[in-house]
Residue frames as qw, qx, qy, qz and C-alpha x, y, z in Angstrom:
[[0.739, 0.259, 0.405, -0.472, 24.47, 53.48, 9.01],
 [0.698, 0.587, -0.331, -0.240, 25.92, 52.79, 5.60],
 [0.112, 0.510, -0.840, 0.146, 28.77, 50.88, 7.29],
 [0.515, -0.045, 0.745, -0.421, 26.29, 48.71, 9.17],
 [0.789, 0.442, 0.127, -0.408, 24.36, 48.05, 5.99],
 [0.533, 0.624, -0.560, -0.115, 27.51, 47.07, 4.13],
 [0.042, -0.387, 0.883, -0.263, 28.54, 44.67, 6.92],
 [0.725, 0.048, 0.452, -0.517, 25.13, 42.94, 7.10],
 [0.341, -0.103, 0.885, 0.299, 25.23, 39.50, 5.43],
 [0.441, 0.177, -0.412, -0.777, 23.43, 39.20, 2.11],
 [0.756, 0.051, 0.491, -0.430, 20.42, 36.92, 2.12],
 [0.315, -0.116, 0.862, 0.381, 20.87, 33.77, 0.01],
 [0.444, 0.172, -0.376, -0.795, 18.93, 33.78, -3.24],
 [0.756, 0.039, 0.503, -0.416, 15.94, 31.43, -3.12],
 [0.276, -0.130, 0.877, 0.372, 16.31, 28.27, -5.16],
 [0.468, 0.135, -0.398, -0.778, 14.18, 27.89, -8.25],
 [0.829, -0.023, 0.312, -0.463, 11.27, 25.40, -8.20],
 [0.848, 0.408, -0.327, -0.088, 13.00, 23.36, -10.90],
 [0.303, 0.509, -0.714, 0.374, 16.16, 23.02, -8.81],
 [0.482, -0.270, 0.595, -0.584, 14.15, 22.07, -5.73],
 [0.909, 0.164, 0.072, -0.376, 12.21, 19.44, -7.72],
 [0.700, 0.486, -0.515, 0.090, 15.44, 18.01, -9.15],
 [0.010, -0.474, 0.731, -0.491, 16.96, 17.81, -5.68],
 [0.698, -0.113, 0.463, -0.535, 13.94, 15.94, -4.34],
 [0.903, 0.326, -0.159, -0.228, 13.99, 13.57, -7.30],
 [0.511, 0.525, -0.636, 0.243, 17.69, 12.79, -6.83],
 [0.205, -0.351, 0.721, -0.561, 17.03, 12.07, -3.13],
 [0.847, 0.019, 0.117, -0.518, 14.19, 9.67, -3.98],
 [0.350, -0.413, 0.835, 0.096, 15.82, 6.26, -3.51],
 [0.646, 0.298, 0.702, -0.044, 13.25, 4.14, -5.33],
 [0.508, 0.836, 0.057, -0.199, 13.22, 6.62, -8.22],
 [0.014, 0.761, -0.619, -0.193, 17.00, 6.40, -8.49],
 [0.501, -0.121, 0.856, 0.053, 16.78, 2.61, -8.55],
 [0.624, 0.590, 0.496, -0.127, 14.12, 2.79, -11.25],
 [0.318, 0.891, -0.221, -0.239, 16.19, 5.28, -13.24],
 [0.221, -0.555, 0.780, 0.185, 19.24, 2.99, -13.05],
 [0.584, 0.175, 0.793, 0.006, 17.20, 0.01, -14.27],
 [0.534, 0.777, 0.270, -0.193, 15.69, 2.08, -17.08],
 [0.133, 0.848, -0.445, -0.255, 19.06, 3.43, -18.21],
 [0.408, -0.319, 0.842, 0.152, 20.53, -0.08, -18.23],
 [0.605, 0.408, 0.684, -0.005, 17.75, -1.40, -20.48],
 [0.400, 0.888, 0.024, -0.223, 18.01, 1.62, -22.78],
 [0.054, -0.733, 0.635, 0.238, 21.77, 1.12, -23.13],
 [0.525, -0.055, 0.845, 0.084, 21.28, -2.61, -23.71],
 [0.596, 0.642, 0.472, -0.098, 18.74, -1.90, -26.47],
 [0.268, 0.914, -0.198, -0.229, 20.97, 0.73, -28.09],
 [0.009, -0.655, 0.745, 0.127, 24.09, -1.45, -28.01],
 [0.896, 0.026, 0.356, -0.265, 22.35, -4.75, -28.82],
 [0.835, 0.515, -0.188, 0.038, 24.45, -5.55, -31.92],
 [0.240, 0.696, -0.580, 0.348, 27.64, -4.98, -29.91],
 [0.333, -0.415, 0.705, -0.469, 26.83, -6.90, -26.72],
 [0.916, 0.062, 0.122, -0.377, 24.67, -9.77, -27.99],
 [0.493, -0.440, 0.724, 0.196, 26.83, -12.93, -28.04],
 [0.342, 0.129, 0.841, 0.399, 25.11, -14.36, -31.14],
 [0.242, -0.123, -0.430, -0.861, 22.61, -13.47, -33.80],
 [0.465, 0.033, 0.553, -0.691, 19.08, -13.48, -32.35],
 [0.807, 0.319, 0.013, -0.496, 17.72, -15.39, -35.34],
 [0.361, 0.475, -0.797, -0.094, 20.56, -17.90, -35.87],
 [0.909, -0.209, 0.055, -0.356, 19.32, -21.46, -35.27],
 [0.117, 0.480, -0.866, 0.075, 21.25, -24.53, -34.12],
 [0.847, -0.123, -0.306, -0.418, 19.50, -27.87, -34.34],
 [0.690, 0.063, -0.638, 0.336, 22.19, -29.42, -32.14],
 [0.175, -0.004, -0.535, 0.826, 21.39, -27.02, -29.25],
 [0.395, -0.479, -0.462, -0.634, 17.61, -27.18, -28.89],
 [0.630, -0.679, -0.129, -0.355, 16.23, -26.11, -25.50],
 [0.653, 0.118, -0.518, 0.539, 19.60, -26.27, -23.76],
 [0.492, -0.785, -0.328, 0.184, 19.62, -25.18, -20.14],
 [0.022, 0.972, -0.208, 0.110, 21.58, -22.05, -19.14],
 [0.895, -0.147, 0.061, 0.418, 25.30, -22.69, -19.31],
 [0.349, -0.597, 0.225, 0.686, 28.58, -20.88, -19.94],
 [0.293, 0.124, 0.661, 0.679, 28.01, -21.30, -23.67],
 [0.197, -0.537, -0.478, -0.667, 24.46, -19.91, -23.47],
 [0.039, 0.120, -0.570, 0.812, 23.91, -17.87, -20.32],
 [0.543, 0.091, 0.310, -0.775, 20.10, -17.94, -20.66],
 [0.604, 0.147, 0.782, -0.031, 19.87, -21.21, -22.53],
 [0.064, 0.096, -0.636, -0.763, 18.45, -21.74, -26.00],
 [0.608, 0.172, 0.200, -0.748, 14.91, -21.85, -27.34],
 [0.828, 0.170, 0.482, -0.229, 12.90, -24.50, -29.17],
 [0.807, 0.576, 0.040, 0.121, 14.94, -24.16, -32.39],
 [0.815, -0.092, -0.040, 0.570, 18.35, -23.54, -30.81],
 [0.216, 0.769, 0.013, 0.602, 18.47, -19.74, -30.84],
 [0.412, 0.010, -0.525, 0.744, 20.46, -18.05, -28.07],
 [0.260, -0.769, -0.584, -0.004, 17.98, -16.79, -25.49],
 [0.378, -0.595, -0.112, 0.701, 20.25, -14.03, -24.15],
 [0.186, -0.037, 0.435, 0.880, 20.66, -12.53, -27.61],
 [0.130, -0.538, -0.687, -0.471, 16.91, -12.62, -28.18],
 [0.348, -0.759, -0.459, 0.304, 16.19, -10.96, -24.83],
 [0.334, -0.425, 0.093, 0.836, 18.73, -8.23, -25.62],
 [0.030, 0.107, 0.544, 0.832, 17.30, -7.53, -29.08],
 [0.202, -0.618, -0.743, -0.157, 13.75, -7.85, -27.74],
 [0.258, -0.589, -0.332, 0.690, 14.41, -4.79, -25.58],
 [0.089, -0.083, 0.356, 0.927, 14.46, -2.72, -28.76],
 [0.218, -0.422, -0.704, -0.529, 10.89, -3.59, -29.74],
 [0.380, -0.650, -0.623, 0.210, 9.51, -3.05, -26.22],
 [0.285, -0.517, -0.140, 0.795, 11.23, 0.28, -25.55],
 [0.032, 0.029, 0.469, 0.882, 10.50, 1.56, -29.05],
 [0.261, -0.532, -0.725, -0.350, 6.84, 0.63, -28.67],
 [0.369, -0.643, -0.510, 0.437, 6.66, 2.27, -25.25],
 [0.217, -0.417, 0.034, 0.882, 8.22, 5.57, -26.31],
 [0.041, -0.083, -0.568, -0.818, 6.59, 5.90, -29.74],
 [0.245, -0.563, -0.773, -0.161, 3.15, 4.93, -28.44],
 [0.280, -0.675, -0.402, 0.552, 3.34, 7.62, -25.76],
 [0.132, -0.267, 0.256, 0.920, 4.48, 10.21, -28.31],
 [0.139, -0.316, -0.714, -0.609, 1.47, 9.33, -30.49],
 [0.313, -0.649, -0.683, 0.121, -0.84, 9.50, -27.49],
 [0.265, -0.567, -0.189, 0.756, 0.57, 12.87, -26.41],
 [0.074, -0.058, 0.447, 0.890, 0.37, 14.28, -29.95],
 [0.254, -0.458, -0.704, -0.480, -3.35, 13.42, -30.04],
 [0.444, -0.629, -0.622, 0.142, -4.40, 13.90, -26.44],
 [0.361, -0.388, -0.223, 0.818, -2.53, 17.01, -25.31],
 [0.040, -0.061, -0.288, -0.955, -3.82, 19.42, -28.03],
 [0.401, -0.464, -0.657, -0.438, -7.34, 18.02, -27.65],
 [0.502, -0.547, -0.564, 0.361, -7.21, 18.35, -23.87],
 [0.246, -0.255, -0.082, 0.931, -5.86, 21.89, -24.04],
 [0.166, -0.234, -0.470, -0.835, -8.56, 22.83, -26.55],
 [0.469, -0.547, -0.675, -0.160, -11.25, 21.41, -24.26],
 [0.477, -0.542, -0.421, 0.549, -9.90, 23.18, -21.18],
 [0.216, -0.160, 0.101, 0.958, -9.21, 26.43, -23.02],
 [0.199, -0.221, -0.491, -0.819, -12.39, 26.77, -25.05],
 [0.283, 0.170, 0.719, -0.612, -14.92, 25.19, -22.65],
 [0.564, 0.348, 0.021, -0.749, -18.53, 25.13, -23.83],
 [0.903, 0.302, 0.026, -0.305, -19.54, 22.84, -26.73],
 [0.530, 0.584, -0.609, 0.086, -15.93, 21.96, -27.62],
 [0.157, -0.386, 0.796, -0.438, -15.28, 20.70, -24.11],
 [0.747, 0.038, 0.421, -0.513, -18.58, 18.80, -24.02],
 [0.848, 0.434, -0.204, -0.226, -18.01, 17.02, -27.35],
 [0.430, 0.541, -0.691, 0.209, -14.39, 16.07, -26.66],
 [0.326, -0.332, 0.720, -0.514, -15.19, 14.94, -23.14],
 [0.855, 0.117, 0.256, -0.435, -17.97, 12.64, -24.37],
 [0.760, 0.492, -0.422, -0.047, -15.60, 11.09, -26.92],
 [0.144, 0.493, -0.764, 0.391, -13.05, 10.46, -24.19],
 [0.591, -0.169, 0.562, -0.554, -15.70, 8.97, -21.88],
 [0.904, 0.273, -0.028, -0.327, -16.80, 6.61, -24.64],
 [0.628, 0.508, -0.573, 0.135, -13.23, 5.43, -25.29],
 [0.051, -0.421, 0.745, -0.515, -12.45, 5.01, -21.61],
 [0.786, -0.093, 0.268, -0.549, -15.60, 2.93, -21.16],
 [0.931, 0.269, -0.244, -0.044, -13.92, 0.20, -23.24],
 [0.785, -0.511, 0.225, 0.269, -11.09, -1.69, -21.49],
 [0.021, 0.825, -0.425, -0.372, -7.75, -0.38, -22.70],
 [0.301, -0.319, 0.850, 0.290, -6.28, -3.69, -23.83],
 [0.529, 0.452, 0.718, -0.037, -9.47, -4.84, -25.56],
 [0.366, 0.889, 0.090, -0.261, -9.57, -1.65, -27.62],
 [0.073, -0.718, 0.606, 0.334, -5.86, -1.94, -28.46],
 [0.455, -0.035, 0.873, 0.169, -6.30, -5.55, -29.59],
 [0.514, 0.657, 0.539, -0.116, -9.28, -4.66, -31.76],
 [0.249, 0.915, -0.140, -0.286, -7.49, -1.74, -33.39],
 [0.213, -0.565, 0.742, 0.290, -4.26, -3.71, -33.93],
 [0.528, 0.188, 0.823, 0.092, -6.19, -6.59, -35.50],
 [0.464, 0.804, 0.325, -0.180, -7.95, -4.12, -37.80],
 [0.124, 0.889, -0.346, -0.273, -4.71, -2.42, -38.88],
 [0.843, 0.393, -0.364, 0.053, -2.71, -5.62, -39.31],
 [0.842, -0.510, 0.029, 0.174, -0.14, -7.58, -37.29],
 [0.663, 0.375, -0.190, 0.620, 3.17, -5.71, -37.12],
 [0.462, -0.349, -0.388, 0.718, 5.03, -3.51, -34.65],
 [0.039, 0.109, 0.138, 0.984, 4.16, -0.23, -36.36],
 [0.457, -0.436, -0.482, -0.607, 0.43, -0.90, -36.25],
 [0.620, -0.451, -0.587, 0.260, 0.73, -2.11, -32.67],
 [0.326, -0.172, -0.234, 0.900, 2.34, 1.19, -31.69],
 [0.203, -0.243, -0.290, -0.903, -0.42, 3.13, -33.45],
 [0.579, -0.468, -0.608, -0.277, -3.10, 1.06, -31.71],
 [0.563, -0.413, -0.493, 0.520, -1.53, 1.55, -28.28],
 [0.194, -0.023, -0.046, 0.980, -0.99, 5.28, -28.91],
 [0.322, -0.357, -0.404, -0.778, -4.58, 5.89, -30.00],
 [0.641, -0.507, -0.564, -0.114, -6.03, 3.98, -27.05],
 [0.537, -0.328, -0.382, 0.676, -3.73, 5.83, -24.60],
 [0.142, 0.362, 0.161, 0.907, -4.60, 9.28, -25.98],
 [0.418, -0.709, -0.392, -0.411, -7.80, 9.74, -23.86],
 [0.684, -0.530, -0.297, 0.404, -5.73, 9.57, -20.68],
 [0.427, -0.038, 0.047, 0.902, -3.48, 12.37, -21.90],
 [0.100, -0.543, -0.377, -0.744, -6.50, 14.39, -22.92],
 [0.563, -0.714, -0.410, -0.078, -7.98, 14.12, -19.43],
 [0.634, -0.404, -0.149, 0.643, -4.71, 15.11, -17.78],
 [0.286, 0.155, 0.214, 0.921, -4.19, 18.04, -20.17],
 [0.241, -0.646, -0.458, -0.562, -7.80, 19.22, -19.82],
 [0.601, -0.702, -0.358, 0.132, -7.74, 19.18, -16.02],
 [0.575, -0.307, -0.029, 0.758, -4.34, 20.88, -15.81],
 [0.173, 0.343, 0.330, 0.863, -5.37, 23.51, -18.39],
 [0.354, -0.737, -0.437, -0.374, -8.57, 24.36, -16.52],
 [0.635, -0.623, -0.239, 0.389, -6.54, 24.76, -13.33],
 [0.482, -0.097, 0.128, 0.862, -3.94, 27.01, -14.99],
 [0.065, 0.555, 0.453, 0.694, -6.63, 29.15, -16.64],
 [0.411, -0.820, -0.398, -0.023, -7.74, 30.42, -13.21],
 [0.598, -0.354, -0.090, 0.713, -4.40, 32.15, -12.57],
 [0.054, 0.886, 0.132, -0.441, -3.99, 35.91, -12.84],
 [0.229, -0.487, 0.537, 0.650, -1.12, 35.78, -15.31],
 [0.315, 0.341, 0.805, 0.369, -3.44, 34.22, -17.89],
 [0.108, 0.882, 0.445, -0.109, -5.80, 37.19, -17.57],
 [0.194, -0.788, 0.218, 0.543, -2.81, 39.52, -17.80],
 [0.352, -0.136, 0.721, 0.581, -1.60, 37.80, -20.96],
 [0.238, 0.615, 0.714, 0.238, -5.04, 38.18, -22.50],
 [0.050, -0.901, -0.270, 0.336, -5.31, 41.80, -21.40],
 [0.212, -0.637, 0.380, 0.636, -2.15, 42.82, -23.27],
 [0.589, 0.580, -0.183, -0.532, -3.61, 41.47, -26.51],
 [0.149, -0.320, 0.917, 0.188, -2.07, 37.98, -26.85],
 [0.663, 0.076, -0.470, -0.577, -3.97, 35.72, -29.21],
 [0.874, -0.295, 0.194, -0.333, -5.52, 32.55, -27.70],
 [0.943, 0.215, -0.193, 0.168, -3.02, 30.24, -29.41],
 [0.351, 0.597, -0.442, 0.570, -0.14, 32.33, -28.07],
 [0.508, -0.533, 0.381, -0.558, -1.53, 32.19, -24.54],
 [0.979, -0.089, 0.044, -0.178, -1.96, 28.43, -24.85],
 [0.846, 0.346, -0.250, 0.320, 1.55, 27.79, -26.16],
 [0.325, 0.546, -0.394, 0.664, 3.55, 30.29, -24.13],
 [0.298, -0.440, 0.429, -0.730, 1.67, 30.36, -20.84],
 [0.869, -0.173, 0.128, -0.446, -0.53, 27.27, -20.50],
 [0.910, 0.246, -0.332, 0.031, 1.62, 24.50, -22.00],
 [0.365, 0.466, -0.629, 0.504, 4.77, 25.16, -19.90],
 [0.359, -0.354, 0.517, -0.692, 2.68, 25.11, -16.72],
 [0.907, -0.039, 0.148, -0.392, 0.92, 21.83, -17.51],
 [0.582, 0.516, -0.629, -0.001, 4.14, 20.08, -18.55],
 [0.148, -0.401, 0.818, -0.385, 4.95, 18.52, -15.12],
 [0.714, 0.051, 0.557, -0.421, 1.78, 16.37, -14.87],
 [0.802, 0.521, -0.155, -0.249, 2.15, 15.44, -18.53],
 [0.289, 0.599, -0.737, 0.123, 5.74, 14.32, -17.90],
 [0.408, -0.221, 0.789, -0.403, 4.64, 12.12, -15.00],
 [0.805, 0.301, 0.311, -0.407, 1.82, 10.64, -17.08],
 [0.628, 0.623, -0.436, -0.165, 4.20, 9.99, -19.97],
 [0.041, 0.482, -0.852, 0.202, 6.59, 8.02, -17.78],
 [0.544, 0.001, 0.727, -0.420, 3.81, 5.90, -16.31],
 [0.773, 0.476, 0.093, -0.409, 2.23, 5.39, -19.74],
 [0.380, 0.590, -0.700, -0.131, 5.50, 4.06, -21.17],
 [0.225, -0.206, 0.915, -0.266, 5.32, 1.24, -18.63],
 [0.654, 0.324, 0.504, -0.461, 1.71, 0.52, -19.58],
 [0.629, 0.636, -0.255, -0.366, 2.57, 0.61, -23.28],
 [0.122, 0.482, -0.867, -0.026, 5.40, -1.89, -22.80],
 [0.418, 0.058, 0.849, -0.317, 2.95, -4.32, -21.19],
 [0.661, 0.538, 0.226, -0.472, 0.44, -3.67, -23.97],
 [0.454, 0.636, -0.553, -0.289, 3.06, -4.32, -26.67],
 [0.084, -0.283, 0.950, -0.102, 4.08, -7.56, -24.96],
 [0.555, 0.268, 0.660, -0.430, 0.43, -8.59, -24.84],
 [0.645, 0.632, -0.063, -0.426, -0.09, -7.83, -28.52],
 [0.286, 0.562, -0.763, -0.141, 3.10, -9.69, -29.45],
 [0.336, -0.105, 0.895, -0.274, 1.97, -12.62, -27.31],
 [0.628, 0.449, 0.507, -0.384, -1.25, -12.73, -29.34],
 [0.587, 0.193, 0.593, 0.516, 0.63, -12.43, -32.64],
 [0.230, 0.897, 0.359, 0.113, -0.41, -8.82, -33.31],
 [0.247, -0.901, 0.205, 0.291, 2.93, -7.14, -32.56],
 [0.062, 0.680, -0.672, -0.288, 6.46, -7.76, -33.79],
 [0.940, 0.213, -0.055, -0.262, 6.43, -10.75, -36.13],
 [0.765, -0.345, 0.484, 0.249, 8.84, -13.72, -36.00],
 [0.817, -0.151, -0.404, 0.383, 11.70, -14.27, -36.41],
 [0.109, 0.599, -0.247, 0.754, 12.37, -10.76, -35.05],
 [0.415, -0.243, -0.766, 0.427, 12.60, -11.16, -31.26],
 [0.317, -0.527, 0.011, -0.788, 10.04, -9.56, -28.96],
 [0.118, -0.204, 0.809, -0.539, 9.46, -10.38, -25.32],
 [0.681, 0.112, 0.302, -0.658, 5.76, -11.06, -25.79],
 [0.818, 0.347, -0.351, -0.295, 6.22, -13.46, -28.70],
 [0.307, 0.386, -0.827, 0.269, 9.00, -15.21, -26.75],
 [0.389, -0.088, 0.683, -0.612, 6.56, -15.83, -23.92],
 [0.798, 0.257, -0.007, -0.545, 4.03, -17.15, -26.42],
 [0.688, 0.388, -0.610, -0.058, 6.54, -19.68, -27.73],
 [0.094, 0.349, -0.812, 0.458, 7.64, -20.60, -24.21],
 [0.655, -0.167, 0.310, -0.669, 4.17, -21.57, -22.98],
 [0.905, 0.156, -0.313, -0.244, 4.48, -24.96, -24.70],
 [0.731, 0.215, -0.539, 0.359, 7.66, -25.83, -22.77],
 [0.346, -0.757, 0.219, -0.509, 7.04, -24.49, -19.26],
 [0.879, -0.420, 0.209, -0.083, 7.83, -27.82, -17.62],
 [0.909, 0.166, 0.075, 0.374, 10.70, -28.91, -19.90],
 [0.505, 0.235, -0.003, 0.831, 12.40, -25.51, -20.37],
 [0.204, -0.844, -0.453, 0.203, 11.10, -22.94, -17.84],
 [0.382, -0.447, 0.110, 0.801, 13.96, -20.54, -18.61],
 [0.206, 0.337, 0.577, 0.715, 12.30, -19.72, -21.92],
 [0.220, -0.796, -0.463, -0.321, 9.56, -17.91, -19.98],
 [0.566, -0.649, -0.251, 0.443, 11.54, -16.75, -16.94],
 [0.466, -0.208, 0.138, 0.849, 14.06, -14.49, -18.68],
 [0.026, 0.399, 0.407, 0.821, 11.74, -12.51, -21.02],
 [0.429, -0.735, -0.503, -0.150, 9.20, -12.31, -18.20],
 [0.561, -0.559, -0.183, 0.583, 11.85, -10.87, -15.87],
 [0.322, 0.078, 0.258, 0.908, 12.89, -8.40, -18.57],
 [0.187, -0.623, -0.478, -0.591, 9.30, -7.14, -18.88],
 [0.561, -0.704, -0.413, 0.137, 8.93, -6.98, -15.10],
 [0.547, -0.387, -0.065, 0.740, 12.14, -5.03, -14.51],
 [0.197, 0.245, 0.334, 0.889, 11.55, -2.58, -17.36],
 [0.312, -0.681, -0.474, -0.462, 7.99, -1.81, -16.26],
 [0.612, -0.636, -0.332, 0.332, 9.11, -1.55, -12.63],
 [0.482, -0.130, 0.040, 0.866, 11.85, 0.91, -13.59],
 [0.004, -0.399, -0.347, -0.849, 9.53, 3.25, -15.48],
 [0.475, -0.699, -0.482, -0.230, 6.88, 3.07, -12.74],
 [0.614, -0.522, -0.251, 0.536, 9.41, 3.94, -10.04],
 [0.311, 0.044, 0.158, 0.936, 10.70, 6.86, -12.11],
 [0.198, -0.557, -0.466, -0.658, 7.12, 8.05, -12.63],
 [0.571, -0.693, -0.434, 0.079, 6.36, 7.84, -8.91],
 [0.554, -0.338, -0.105, 0.753, 9.54, 9.76, -8.12],
 [0.135, 0.251, 0.296, 0.912, 8.69, 12.47, -10.65],
 [0.356, -0.670, -0.518, -0.395, 5.17, 12.74, -9.26],
 [0.598, -0.647, -0.319, 0.349, 6.51, 13.27, -5.73],
 [0.485, -0.191, 0.065, 0.851, 9.22, 15.69, -6.87],
 [0.033, 0.248, 0.371, 0.894, 6.91, 17.81, -9.05],
 [0.235, -0.663, -0.706, 0.076, 4.03, 17.92, -6.61],
 [0.098, 0.651, 0.060, 0.751, 3.09, 21.64, -6.52],
 [0.608, -0.748, -0.156, -0.215, 2.12, 21.36, -2.85],
 [0.818, -0.400, 0.008, 0.412, 5.76, 20.68, -2.05],
 [0.526, 0.511, 0.074, 0.676, 7.30, 23.46, -4.17]]
């Protein structure tokens, strides 16, 4: 009997949920395309001083609104600045605004949402009413009002976008926390004498991280559009520093004479937002608990 037991094949160890989710994400074709686009733009923004052919603020009055050519692959703008260099450096402002705004939103919304879902009662009621009031105002209108109040620059634009995005993170964190709180391991953690903050940090937060990660990726795309909108209105990055939104604002006067001034920054915004949205959709499918 012992011989038969020793000859029986060992059962393969089950794969962890994280490994299964990673495998599904890597097999998600649109997510891989989005990830490739996102990585390209991140690398372009990081290496902007090395790959930009010219200074983004250097003017040339002899090369005003030149069409794309070998000398200027994306043409030049209304005062002779190289459009390719400005698009490359403009990626820095957009990606920085997207990431920092989401970090601000998560820093505000996640603790508030966890507190609402963990404490319930009056705390939940008060925080939920504040969130409902903020969500009743259109996102971009509130961001414009807050950015105008704080002052026109990239830092204030990021703060405005982060504050107006925070209610979404609070809702996601609150719903996920309330769902996690129904599990038996939470009661077990409380029964052994863990303090509420310890239960929240060690047991609740790791289990609500997947939906927060998905929301963060999607919110980066929304924040990039919001930053471009604020820059278009003159409330974001200030000239002569390049930003895709302000480039579109300057290009609107020359749409018939020099359409490339709007095409290239517009395509940059489109591709960046598309990349982050595809990555977010892939993460949502891969981390879906019904598929684990």
